[in-house]
N, C-alpha and C positions, 0 to 999 in steps of 0.2 A: 285877511278877512275871508277871502275865498276858500282858503284851506280850512278854516273853522266851519264855514257853511257846508263844505263837502263832507267834513268829518261828522257833523250833526246829521246830515242827510243819510250818510252811510250807516250811522248808528240807528237811526229810525227805521231804515229799510231792513236792517238785520233784525231788529226787535220785532217788527211786524211779520217778517217772514217766519221767524221762529215761533211766534205766537200762533200763527195760522197753522203751522205743522202740529202744534199741541192740540189745537181745536179739532183738527181732523182725526186725531187719535182717540178722542173722547167718544165713548159709546153711551148713549142715554140710558138704556135699560141694564147696564152692567153695574154690579156692585164693586166698589173700590174700597180697599182697606188701606189705612194709613197708620203707620207706627211712628209715634213721636217719642224721642228720647231727649232727656234734658239733664244737663249737669251744670253745676254752679260753683264757682270759686274753688277750682281744683289747684290753682296757683302753681301749676306746672310740677306738682309732686309726682314723681315717677314710681315711687315705692310706698308701701304702707308707712304711715307715720307712727309716732309713739303711742297714739290712741287706737291703733289698729284700723284706721280708716284707709280706704282703697286709694291707690295711686293710678296714674294713667295706664300702666300696663294691665292692671286688673280691669279698668274701664274698657280697654280694648278687648279683653277676653269676653267680657259681658256683652259688648256690642256685637262681636263676631258670632256669639251664640244666638243672639236675638235675630241677626241677619239670616242665619241658617234656618231658624224657626219659621220666619215669615217669608222665606224665598218661595217664589211661585213655581 
């Protein structure tokens, strides 16, 4: 039981420490840009299928291009 309590206490301490570091990095008057990418039901296809739909390799290429585009 003591091991569980110590684990929970350590997890909470770590969470609050990391959360406070994030809060310190926030600047109120700064504009932040967020890029959201979404993919759905790729089923682990690595190459184009018979319908010409993209696989994971093509998705990685697209993501890498977007990362270069939005890099600070």
